[in-house]
LOMI-614471 format. One record per residue (C-alpha): residue number from 1; residue in three letters; x, y, z. Coordinates in Angstrom, 2 decimals, padded with zeros to 5 digits, m for minus. Example, Ala and Ser with C-alpha at 12.3 -4.5 7.8 and 13.67 -1.06 7.14 Angstrom:
LOMI-614471
<rec><seq>1</seq><type>ALA</type><X>012.30</X><Y>m004.50</Y><Z>007.80</Z></rec>
<rec><seq>2</seq><type>SER</type><X>013.67</X><Y>m001.06</Y><Z>007.14</Z></rec>
end
This chain:
LOMI-614471
<rec><seq>1</seq><type>MET</type><X>m028.15</X><Y>m001.83</Y><Z>m056.00</Z></rec>
<rec><seq>2</seq><type>GLY</type><X>m031.66</X><Y>m000.63</Y><Z>m056.09</Z></rec>
<rec><seq>3</seq><type>THR</type><X>m031.90</X><Y>002.93</Y><Z>m057.13</Z></rec>
<rec><seq>4</seq><type>ALA</type><X>m035.40</X><Y>005.41</Y><Z>m056.99</Z></rec>
<rec><seq>5</seq><type>SER</type><X>m036.49</X><Y>008.14</Y><Z>m059.26</Z></rec>
<rec><seq>6</seq><type>ARG</type><X>m035.19</X><Y>011.03</Y><Z>m057.71</Z></rec>
<rec><seq>7</seq><type>ASP</type><X>m038.18</X><Y>012.81</Y><Z>m058.94</Z></rec>
<rec><seq>8</seq><type>THR</type><X>m040.58</X><Y>010.59</Y><Z>m056.86</Z></rec>
<rec><seq>9</seq><type>VAL</type><X>m038.12</X><Y>010.20</Y><Z>m053.72</Z></rec>
<rec><seq>10</seq><type>SER</type><X>m039.95</X><Y>012.44</Y><Z>m051.03</Z></rec>
<rec><seq>11</seq><type>SER</type><X>m038.75</X><Y>011.64</Y><Z>m047.27</Z></rec>
<rec><seq>12</seq><type>PRO</type><X>m036.08</X><Y>012.59</Y><Z>m044.85</Z></rec>
<rec><seq>13</seq><type>ALA</type><X>m033.48</X><Y>010.31</Y><Z>m047.03</Z></rec>
<rec><seq>14</seq><type>ARG</type><X>m034.33</X><Y>012.73</Y><Z>m050.31</Z></rec>
<rec><seq>15</seq><type>GLN</type><X>m034.05</X><Y>016.13</Y><Z>m047.95</Z></rec>
<rec><seq>16</seq><type>ALA</type><X>m030.64</X><Y>014.74</Y><Z>m046.32</Z></rec>
<rec><seq>17</seq><type>GLU</type><X>m029.59</X><Y>013.60</Y><Z>m049.89</Z></rec>
<rec><seq>18</seq><type>ASP</type><X>m030.38</X><Y>017.26</Y><Z>m051.21</Z></rec>
<rec><seq>19</seq><type>ARG</type><X>m028.34</X><Y>019.20</Y><Z>m048.82</Z></rec>
<rec><seq>20</seq><type>GLY</type><X>m025.27</X><Y>016.83</Y><Z>m049.46</Z></rec>
<rec><seq>21</seq><type>PRO</type><X>m023.16</X><Y>015.21</Y><Z>m047.05</Z></rec>
<rec><seq>22</seq><type>ALA</type><X>m022.31</X><Y>017.47</Y><Z>m044.93</Z></rec>
<rec><seq>23</seq><type>GLY</type><X>m025.71</X><Y>019.09</Y><Z>m044.49</Z></rec>
<rec><seq>24</seq><type>GLN</type><X>m026.75</X><Y>022.77</Y><Z>m044.20</Z></rec>
<rec><seq>25</seq><type>ALA</type><X>m024.59</X><Y>024.61</Y><Z>m042.76</Z></rec>
<rec><seq>26</seq><type>GLY</type><X>m025.76</X><Y>025.08</Y><Z>m039.11</Z></rec>
<rec><seq>27</seq><type>ASP</type><X>m028.25</X><Y>022.24</Y><Z>m039.58</Z></rec>
<rec><seq>28</seq><type>HIS</type><X>m026.84</X><Y>019.04</Y><Z>m038.10</Z></rec>
<rec><seq>29</seq><type>GLY</type><X>m030.35</X><Y>018.15</Y><Z>m036.84</Z></rec>
<rec><seq>30</seq><type>ALA</type><X>m031.27</X><Y>016.49</Y><Z>m033.08</Z></rec>
<rec><seq>31</seq><type>PRO</type><X>m028.73</X><Y>013.64</Y><Z>m032.53</Z></rec>
<rec><seq>32</seq><type>GLY</type><X>m029.31</X><Y>009.98</Y><Z>m033.96</Z></rec>
<rec><seq>33</seq><type>SER</type><X>m031.15</X><Y>012.07</Y><Z>m036.93</Z></rec>
<rec><seq>34</seq><type>LEU</type><X>m030.07</X><Y>011.31</Y><Z>m040.35</Z></rec>
<rec><seq>35</seq><type>ALA</type><X>m029.11</X><Y>014.89</Y><Z>m040.87</Z></rec>
<rec><seq>36</seq><type>SER</type><X>m026.70</X><Y>014.48</Y><Z>m037.96</Z></rec>
<rec><seq>37</seq><type>LEU</type><X>m025.17</X><Y>011.25</Y><Z>m038.82</Z></rec>
<rec><seq>38</seq><type>MET</type><X>m024.62</X><Y>012.61</Y><Z>m042.24</Z></rec>
<rec><seq>39</seq><type>ALA</type><X>m022.65</X><Y>015.82</Y><Z>m040.80</Z></rec>
<rec><seq>40</seq><type>SER</type><X>m020.68</X><Y>013.60</Y><Z>m038.09</Z></rec>
<rec><seq>41</seq><type>ALA</type><X>m019.69</X><Y>010.65</Y><Z>m040.33</Z></rec>
<rec><seq>42</seq><type>SER</type><X>m018.60</X><Y>013.60</Y><Z>m042.93</Z></rec>
<rec><seq>43</seq><type>GLY</type><X>m016.12</X><Y>014.80</Y><Z>m040.65</Z></rec>
<rec><seq>44</seq><type>ALA</type><X>m015.20</X><Y>011.56</Y><Z>m039.04</Z></rec>
<rec><seq>45</seq><type>GLY</type><X>m012.35</X><Y>011.00</Y><Z>m041.48</Z></rec>
<rec><seq>46</seq><type>ALA</type><X>m012.28</X><Y>007.33</Y><Z>m043.56</Z></rec>
<rec><seq>47</seq><type>ARG</type><X>m013.09</X><Y>004.17</Y><Z>m040.46</Z></rec>
<rec><seq>48</seq><type>ALA</type><X>m009.79</X><Y>006.20</Y><Z>m038.75</Z></rec>
<rec><seq>49</seq><type>GLY</type><X>m010.84</X><Y>004.52</Y><Z>m035.15</Z></rec>
<rec><seq>50</seq><type>LEU</type><X>m013.70</X><Y>003.41</Y><Z>m036.09</Z></rec>
<rec><seq>51</seq><type>GLU</type><X>m013.69</X><Y>m000.02</Y><Z>m033.86</Z></rec>
<rec><seq>52</seq><type>THR</type><X>m012.26</X><Y>002.14</Y><Z>m031.16</Z></rec>
<rec><seq>53</seq><type>TRP</type><X>m015.11</X><Y>004.65</Y><Z>m031.09</Z></rec>
<rec><seq>54</seq><type>ASN</type><X>m017.41</X><Y>004.81</Y><Z>m028.28</Z></rec>
<rec><seq>55</seq><type>PRO</type><X>m019.92</X><Y>007.55</Y><Z>m028.34</Z></rec>
<rec><seq>56</seq><type>PRO</type><X>m023.07</X><Y>007.79</Y><Z>m026.93</Z></rec>
<rec><seq>57</seq><type>ASP</type><X>m026.20</X><Y>005.19</Y><Z>m028.27</Z></rec>
<rec><seq>58</seq><type>CYS</type><X>m028.80</X><Y>006.94</Y><Z>m029.83</Z></rec>
<rec><seq>59</seq><type>GLY</type><X>m031.36</X><Y>004.08</Y><Z>m029.92</Z></rec>
<rec><seq>60</seq><type>ASP</type><X>m032.15</X><Y>003.00</Y><Z>m033.32</Z></rec>
<rec><seq>61</seq><type>ILE</type><X>m032.82</X><Y>004.52</Y><Z>m036.61</Z></rec>
<rec><seq>62</seq><type>ASP</type><X>m035.55</X><Y>003.75</Y><Z>m038.94</Z></rec>
<rec><seq>63</seq><type>MET</type><X>m032.75</X><Y>002.13</Y><Z>m042.00</Z></rec>
<rec><seq>64</seq><type>ARG</type><X>m032.16</X><Y>m000.71</Y><Z>m043.39</Z></rec>
<rec><seq>65</seq><type>ILE</type><X>m030.03</X><Y>m002.64</Y><Z>m045.89</Z></rec>
<rec><seq>66</seq><type>ALA</type><X>m032.33</X><Y>m005.07</Y><Z>m047.47</Z></rec>
<rec><seq>67</seq><type>ASP</type><X>m031.42</X><Y>m008.40</Y><Z>m048.68</Z></rec>
<rec><seq>68</seq><type>ASP</type><X>m030.33</X><Y>m007.19</Y><Z>m052.42</Z></rec>
<rec><seq>69</seq><type>GLY</type><X>m028.05</X><Y>m004.74</Y><Z>m050.63</Z></rec>
<rec><seq>70</seq><type>THR</type><X>m030.59</X><Y>m001.50</Y><Z>m051.08</Z></rec>
<rec><seq>71</seq><type>TRP</type><X>m030.10</X><Y>000.88</Y><Z>m048.26</Z></rec>
<rec><seq>72</seq><type>LEU</type><X>m033.61</X><Y>002.41</Y><Z>m047.57</Z></rec>
<rec><seq>73</seq><type>HIS</type><X>m034.61</X><Y>005.20</Y><Z>m044.85</Z></rec>
<rec><seq>74</seq><type>GLU</type><X>m038.24</X><Y>005.04</Y><Z>m043.81</Z></rec>
<rec><seq>75</seq><type>GLY</type><X>m038.76</X><Y>002.77</Y><Z>m046.51</Z></rec>
<rec><seq>76</seq><type>THR</type><X>m037.13</X><Y>004.80</Y><Z>m049.50</Z></rec>
<rec><seq>77</seq><type>THR</type><X>m034.10</X><Y>003.54</Y><Z>m051.00</Z></rec>
<rec><seq>78</seq><type>ILE</type><X>m031.04</X><Y>006.08</Y><Z>m050.39</Z></rec>
<rec><seq>79</seq><type>GLY</type><X>m030.63</X><Y>006.57</Y><Z>m054.30</Z></rec>
<rec><seq>80</seq><type>ARG</type><X>m026.84</X><Y>008.36</Y><Z>m054.23</Z></rec>
<rec><seq>81</seq><type>PRO</type><X>m023.80</X><Y>005.89</Y><Z>m054.04</Z></rec>
<rec><seq>82</seq><type>ALA</type><X>m021.80</X><Y>008.40</Y><Z>m052.68</Z></rec>
<rec><seq>83</seq><type>LEU</type><X>m024.31</X><Y>008.54</Y><Z>m049.73</Z></rec>
<rec><seq>84</seq><type>VAL</type><X>m024.58</X><Y>004.93</Y><Z>m049.18</Z></rec>
<rec><seq>85</seq><type>LYS</type><X>m020.73</X><Y>004.13</Y><Z>m049.15</Z></rec>
<rec><seq>86</seq><type>LEU</type><X>m020.26</X><Y>006.79</Y><Z>m046.20</Z></rec>
<rec><seq>87</seq><type>PHE</type><X>m022.30</X><Y>004.84</Y><Z>m044.26</Z></rec>
<rec><seq>88</seq><type>ALA</type><X>m021.21</X><Y>001.83</Y><Z>m044.99</Z></rec>
<rec><seq>89</seq><type>SER</type><X>m017.79</X><Y>003.50</Y><Z>m044.08</Z></rec>
<rec><seq>90</seq><type>ILE</type><X>m018.86</X><Y>004.28</Y><Z>m040.42</Z></rec>
<rec><seq>91</seq><type>LEU</type><X>m020.77</X><Y>000.67</Y><Z>m040.07</Z></rec>
<rec><seq>92</seq><type>ARG</type><X>m019.79</X><Y>m002.09</Y><Z>m037.63</Z></rec>
<rec><seq>93</seq><type>ARG</type><X>m021.61</X><Y>m005.04</Y><Z>m035.65</Z></rec>
<rec><seq>94</seq><type>GLU</type><X>m021.69</X><Y>m005.00</Y><Z>m032.18</Z></rec>
<rec><seq>95</seq><type>GLY</type><X>m023.26</X><Y>m008.85</Y><Z>m031.01</Z></rec>
<rec><seq>96</seq><type>ASP</type><X>m026.20</X><Y>m009.03</Y><Z>m033.15</Z></rec>
<rec><seq>97</seq><type>ARG</type><X>m026.62</X><Y>m005.61</Y><Z>m033.73</Z></rec>
<rec><seq>98</seq><type>TYR</type><X>m025.69</X><Y>m003.38</Y><Z>m036.56</Z></rec>
<rec><seq>99</seq><type>VAL</type><X>m024.67</X><Y>000.50</Y><Z>m036.17</Z></rec>
<rec><seq>100</seq><type>LEU</type><X>m023.62</X><Y>003.43</Y><Z>m037.14</Z></rec>
<rec><seq>101</seq><type>VAL</type><X>m020.75</X><Y>004.90</Y><Z>m035.30</Z></rec>
<rec><seq>102</seq><type>THR</type><X>m019.05</X><Y>008.16</Y><Z>m035.71</Z></rec>
<rec><seq>103</seq><type>PRO</type><X>m017.19</X><Y>009.86</Y><Z>m033.26</Z></rec>
<rec><seq>104</seq><type>VAL</type><X>m020.00</X><Y>011.76</Y><Z>m031.41</Z></rec>
<rec><seq>105</seq><type>GLU</type><X>m022.96</X><Y>009.36</Y><Z>m031.74</Z></rec>
<rec><seq>106</seq><type>LYS</type><X>m024.58</X><Y>005.85</Y><Z>m032.60</Z></rec>
<rec><seq>107</seq><type>VAL</type><X>m027.38</X><Y>004.40</Y><Z>m033.98</Z></rec>
<rec><seq>108</seq><type>GLY</type><X>m028.51</X><Y>000.98</Y><Z>m034.60</Z></rec>
<rec><seq>109</seq><type>ILE</type><X>m029.92</X><Y>m000.12</Y><Z>m038.23</Z></rec>
<rec><seq>110</seq><type>LYS</type><X>m031.32</X><Y>m003.45</Y><Z>m039.15</Z></rec>
<rec><seq>111</seq><type>VAL</type><X>m029.68</X><Y>m005.89</Y><Z>m041.93</Z></rec>
<rec><seq>112</seq><type>ASP</type><X>m032.02</X><Y>m008.45</Y><Z>m043.64</Z></rec>
<rec><seq>113</seq><type>ASP</type><X>m028.95</X><Y>m010.96</Y><Z>m044.10</Z></rec>
<rec><seq>114</seq><type>VAL</type><X>m025.39</X><Y>m009.45</Y><Z>m044.24</Z></rec>
<rec><seq>115</seq><type>PRO</type><X>m024.50</X><Y>m005.93</Y><Z>m045.49</Z></rec>
<rec><seq>116</seq><type>PHE</type><X>m022.63</X><Y>m006.15</Y><Z>m048.52</Z></rec>
<rec><seq>117</seq><type>LEU</type><X>m022.71</X><Y>m007.69</Y><Z>m051.38</Z></rec>
<rec><seq>118</seq><type>ALA</type><X>m019.78</X><Y>m009.51</Y><Z>m053.89</Z></rec>
<rec><seq>119</seq><type>VAL</type><X>m020.36</X><Y>m008.30</Y><Z>m057.02</Z></rec>
<rec><seq>120</seq><type>GLU</type><X>m017.08</X><Y>m009.46</Y><Z>m058.79</Z></rec>
<rec><seq>121</seq><type>MET</type><X>m014.34</X><Y>m012.22</Y><Z>m058.32</Z></rec>
<rec><seq>122</seq><type>THR</type><X>m010.92</X><Y>m012.37</Y><Z>m059.79</Z></rec>
<rec><seq>123</seq><type>HIS</type><X>m009.07</X><Y>m015.18</Y><Z>m059.30</Z></rec>
<rec><seq>124</seq><type>ASP</type><X>m005.03</X><Y>m014.68</Y><Z>m059.85</Z></rec>
<rec><seq>125</seq><type>PRO</type><X>m003.69</X><Y>m018.16</Y><Z>m061.13</Z></rec>
<rec><seq>126</seq><type>ALA</type><X>m000.17</X><Y>m016.78</Y><Z>m059.86</Z></rec>
<rec><seq>127</seq><type>SER</type><X>m000.82</X><Y>m016.65</Y><Z>m056.31</Z></rec>
<rec><seq>128</seq><type>GLY</type><X>m004.10</X><Y>m019.06</Y><Z>m056.36</Z></rec>
<rec><seq>129</seq><type>ARG</type><X>m005.65</X><Y>m015.63</Y><Z>m054.77</Z></rec>
<rec><seq>130</seq><type>LEU</type><X>m009.23</X><Y>m014.79</Y><Z>m054.61</Z></rec>
<rec><seq>131</seq><type>PHE</type><X>m009.89</X><Y>m011.46</Y><Z>m054.84</Z></rec>
<rec><seq>132</seq><type>PHE</type><X>m013.49</X><Y>m009.55</Y><Z>m054.32</Z></rec>
<rec><seq>133</seq><type>ARG</type><X>m015.20</X><Y>m006.28</Y><Z>m054.63</Z></rec>
<rec><seq>134</seq><type>THR</type><X>m018.09</X><Y>m005.43</Y><Z>m052.87</Z></rec>
<rec><seq>135</seq><type>ASN</type><X>m020.87</X><Y>m002.78</Y><Z>m053.92</Z></rec>
<rec><seq>136</seq><type>VAL</type><X>m019.56</X><Y>m000.13</Y><Z>m052.02</Z></rec>
<rec><seq>137</seq><type>ASP</type><X>m016.16</X><Y>m000.58</Y><Z>m053.85</Z></rec>
<rec><seq>138</seq><type>ASP</type><X>m014.26</X><Y>m002.01</Y><Z>m050.94</Z></rec>
<rec><seq>139</seq><type>VAL</type><X>m011.97</X><Y>m005.06</Y><Z>m052.70</Z></rec>
<rec><seq>140</seq><type>VAL</type><X>m010.86</X><Y>m008.06</Y><Z>m050.30</Z></rec>
<rec><seq>141</seq><type>ALA</type><X>m008.72</X><Y>m010.99</Y><Z>m050.49</Z></rec>
<rec><seq>142</seq><type>ALA</type><X>m010.38</X><Y>m013.97</Y><Z>m049.16</Z></rec>
<rec><seq>143</seq><type>GLY</type><X>m007.84</X><Y>m015.87</Y><Z>m046.81</Z></rec>
<rec><seq>144</seq><type>ALA</type><X>m007.07</X><Y>m016.19</Y><Z>m043.34</Z></rec>
<rec><seq>145</seq><type>ASP</type><X>m008.19</X><Y>m012.74</Y><Z>m042.70</Z></rec>
<rec><seq>146</seq><type>ALA</type><X>m010.85</X><Y>m012.64</Y><Z>m044.88</Z></rec>
<rec><seq>147</seq><type>PRO</type><X>m012.30</X><Y>m016.37</Y><Z>m044.32</Z></rec>
<rec><seq>148</seq><type>LEU</type><X>m015.41</X><Y>m017.87</Y><Z>m047.17</Z></rec>
<rec><seq>149</seq><type>ARG</type><X>m018.54</X><Y>m019.38</Y><Z>m045.54</Z></rec>
<rec><seq>150</seq><type>PHE</type><X>m021.15</X><Y>m021.20</Y><Z>m047.09</Z></rec>
<rec><seq>151</seq><type>GLU</type><X>m024.58</X><Y>m021.51</Y><Z>m045.92</Z></rec>
<rec><seq>152</seq><type>VAL</type><X>m027.77</X><Y>m023.30</Y><Z>m047.90</Z></rec>
<rec><seq>153</seq><type>ASP</type><X>m030.97</X><Y>m020.88</Y><Z>m047.67</Z></rec>
<rec><seq>154</seq><type>ALA</type><X>m034.89</X><Y>m022.21</Y><Z>m047.03</Z></rec>
<rec><seq>155</seq><type>ALA</type><X>m035.19</X><Y>m022.85</Y><Z>m050.43</Z></rec>
<rec><seq>156</seq><type>GLY</type><X>m032.04</X><Y>m025.20</Y><Z>m050.63</Z></rec>
<rec><seq>157</seq><type>GLY</type><X>m029.74</X><Y>m022.14</Y><Z>m052.43</Z></rec>
<rec><seq>158</seq><type>PHE</type><X>m025.88</X><Y>m022.04</Y><Z>m052.14</Z></rec>
<rec><seq>159</seq><type>ARG</type><X>m025.04</X><Y>m018.84</Y><Z>m050.48</Z></rec>
<rec><seq>160</seq><type>PRO</type><X>m021.54</X><Y>m018.43</Y><Z>m050.39</Z></rec>
<rec><seq>161</seq><type>TYR</type><X>m020.04</X><Y>m015.18</Y><Z>m047.99</Z></rec>
<rec><seq>162</seq><type>VAL</type><X>m017.03</X><Y>m013.64</Y><Z>m047.94</Z></rec>
<rec><seq>163</seq><type>LYS</type><X>m015.76</X><Y>m011.59</Y><Z>m044.63</Z></rec>
<rec><seq>164</seq><type>VAL</type><X>m015.21</X><Y>m008.40</Y><Z>m045.50</Z></rec>
<rec><seq>165</seq><type>ARG</type><X>m013.84</X><Y>m006.16</Y><Z>m042.23</Z></rec>
<rec><seq>166</seq><type>GLY</type><X>m014.74</X><Y>m006.75</Y><Z>m038.68</Z></rec>
<rec><seq>167</seq><type>GLU</type><X>m017.54</X><Y>m008.77</Y><Z>m038.26</Z></rec>
<rec><seq>168</seq><type>LEU</type><X>m019.17</X><Y>m007.48</Y><Z>m041.43</Z></rec>
<rec><seq>169</seq><type>TRP</type><X>m019.68</X><Y>m009.92</Y><Z>m044.40</Z></rec>
<rec><seq>170</seq><type>ALA</type><X>m020.41</X><Y>m009.52</Y><Z>m048.07</Z></rec>
<rec><seq>171</seq><type>ARG</type><X>m023.24</X><Y>m012.48</Y><Z>m049.54</Z></rec>
<rec><seq>172</seq><type>LEU</type><X>m021.61</X><Y>m013.19</Y><Z>m053.51</Z></rec>
<rec><seq>173</seq><type>THR</type><X>m024.35</X><Y>m012.62</Y><Z>m056.08</Z></rec>
<rec><seq>174</seq><type>ARG</type><X>m026.01</X><Y>m015.57</Y><Z>m058.04</Z></rec>
<rec><seq>175</seq><type>ALA</type><X>m023.79</X><Y>m014.50</Y><Z>m060.82</Z></rec>
<rec><seq>176</seq><type>LEU</type><X>m021.01</X><Y>m015.36</Y><Z>m059.15</Z></rec>
<rec><seq>177</seq><type>VAL</type><X>m021.76</X><Y>m018.58</Y><Z>m057.68</Z></rec>
<rec><seq>178</seq><type>PRO</type><X>m020.85</X><Y>m020.36</Y><Z>m060.99</Z></rec>
<rec><seq>179</seq><type>ASP</type><X>m017.38</X><Y>m018.86</Y><Z>m061.10</Z></rec>
<rec><seq>180</seq><type>LEU</type><X>m016.74</X><Y>m020.07</Y><Z>m058.02</Z></rec>
<rec><seq>181</seq><type>LEU</type><X>m017.56</X><Y>m023.67</Y><Z>m057.51</Z></rec>
<rec><seq>182</seq><type>ALA</type><X>m015.70</X><Y>m024.00</Y><Z>m061.11</Z></rec>
<rec><seq>183</seq><type>LEU</type><X>m012.93</X><Y>m023.35</Y><Z>m058.49</Z></rec>
<rec><seq>184</seq><type>ALA</type><X>m013.67</X><Y>m026.21</Y><Z>m056.27</Z></rec>
<rec><seq>185</seq><type>GLN</type><X>m010.81</X><Y>m028.64</Y><Z>m055.38</Z></rec>
<rec><seq>186</seq><type>GLU</type><X>m011.04</X><Y>m031.82</Y><Z>m053.90</Z></rec>
<rec><seq>187</seq><type>ARG</type><X>m009.24</X><Y>m032.28</Y><Z>m050.88</Z></rec>
<rec><seq>188</seq><type>ASP</type><X>m008.48</X><Y>m035.12</Y><Z>m048.17</Z></rec>
<rec><seq>189</seq><type>ILE</type><X>m008.76</X><Y>m033.91</Y><Z>m044.87</Z></rec>
<rec><seq>190</seq><type>ASP</type><X>m008.91</X><Y>m035.42</Y><Z>m041.32</Z></rec>
<rec><seq>191</seq><type>GLY</type><X>m009.36</X><Y>m038.61</Y><Z>m043.45</Z></rec>
<rec><seq>192</seq><type>ARG</type><X>m012.57</X><Y>m037.11</Y><Z>m045.19</Z></rec>
<rec><seq>193</seq><type>THR</type><X>m012.72</X><Y>m036.60</Y><Z>m048.61</Z></rec>
<rec><seq>194</seq><type>VAL</type><X>m013.89</X><Y>m032.81</Y><Z>m048.90</Z></rec>
<rec><seq>195</seq><type>ILE</type><X>m014.66</X><Y>m030.17</Y><Z>m051.84</Z></rec>
<rec><seq>196</seq><type>GLY</type><X>m013.63</X><Y>m026.57</Y><Z>m051.00</Z></rec>
<rec><seq>197</seq><type>ILE</type><X>m012.57</X><Y>m023.47</Y><Z>m052.25</Z></rec>
<rec><seq>198</seq><type>ALA</type><X>m009.20</X><Y>m022.22</Y><Z>m052.30</Z></rec>
<rec><seq>199</seq><type>SER</type><X>m007.65</X><Y>m018.70</Y><Z>m052.09</Z></rec>
<rec><seq>200</seq><type>GLY</type><X>m003.60</X><Y>m018.79</Y><Z>m051.80</Z></rec>
<rec><seq>201</seq><type>ASP</type><X>m002.90</X><Y>m020.91</Y><Z>m048.55</Z></rec>
<rec><seq>202</seq><type>SER</type><X>m006.01</X><Y>m021.12</Y><Z>m047.33</Z></rec>
<rec><seq>203</seq><type>PHE</type><X>m008.56</X><Y>m023.55</Y><Z>m048.03</Z></rec>
<rec><seq>204</seq><type>PHE</type><X>m012.25</X><Y>m023.39</Y><Z>m047.05</Z></rec>
<rec><seq>205</seq><type>PRO</type><X>m014.56</X><Y>m026.95</Y><Z>m047.15</Z></rec>
<rec><seq>206</seq><type>VAL</type><X>m017.81</X><Y>m026.43</Y><Z>m048.50</Z></rec>
<rec><seq>207</seq><type>ALA</type><X>m019.13</X><Y>m029.76</Y><Z>m048.08</Z></rec>
<rec><seq>208</seq><type>GLU</type><X>m018.10</X><Y>m033.51</Y><Z>m047.94</Z></rec>
<rec><seq>209</seq><type>SER</type><X>m017.59</X><Y>m035.03</Y><Z>m051.42</Z></rec>
<rec><seq>210</seq><type>ALA</type><X>m020.25</X><Y>m037.30</Y><Z>m051.28</Z></rec>
<rec><seq>211</seq><type>ASP</type><X>m022.44</X><Y>m034.84</Y><Z>m049.88</Z></rec>
<rec><seq>212</seq><type>PHE</type><X>m021.10</X><Y>m032.17</Y><Z>m052.83</Z></rec>
<rec><seq>213</seq><type>TYR</type><X>m022.22</X><Y>m034.68</Y><Z>m055.84</Z></rec>
<rec><seq>214</seq><type>ARG</type><X>m025.35</X><Y>m035.65</Y><Z>m053.90</Z></rec>
<rec><seq>215</seq><type>GLU</type><X>m026.80</X><Y>m032.41</Y><Z>m053.74</Z></rec>
<rec><seq>216</seq><type>ASP</type><X>m025.54</X><Y>m031.75</Y><Z>m057.33</Z></rec>
<rec><seq>217</seq><type>ASP</type><X>m027.13</X><Y>m034.53</Y><Z>m058.85</Z></rec>
<rec><seq>218</seq><type>ALA</type><X>m030.55</X><Y>m034.19</Y><Z>m056.71</Z></rec>
end
């Protein structure tokens, strides 16, 4: 994740960080503000009821998750990992919109690609399962409830993703891609030979074998 020098950050994000996750006593800010969101998020509990909360929609806040996983508020990096994890814990997706939700308010934010990065991968030989740790320390085991999907970006780069929770995904960092592809298997599915990644009892096709090796030779 990106970081910023705390001596150079001067913005509502810095001011909110300095007050701490709960803000100053009696100063929770206007609904939809960063201070208000931090205060209500801190008292909400860790994701308890997140998918069922239906608070008032306070519109959008100037917060963005960049392609590299950096969280920014009004263009300034949110440098405290604890604060990033707090916001990540109340994030959900509603259609094409990403929102931060507490029991008392909801605000929309921008996400360049997906909200999380998978920064560590572990393969358990005994079970054949793949485990991923994200940049906000969520740990997921790829499988039916946490599938893998694969995309090719505009530059032709291979981008694997793993579902973390709800409709929130993590993109594997480039450093993990060679390790993931080293685990690729060839299987016959519906009369086609495909290359894919297995995790436990689940198998996630990447491409037909002929196409996969053609791209590899290109």
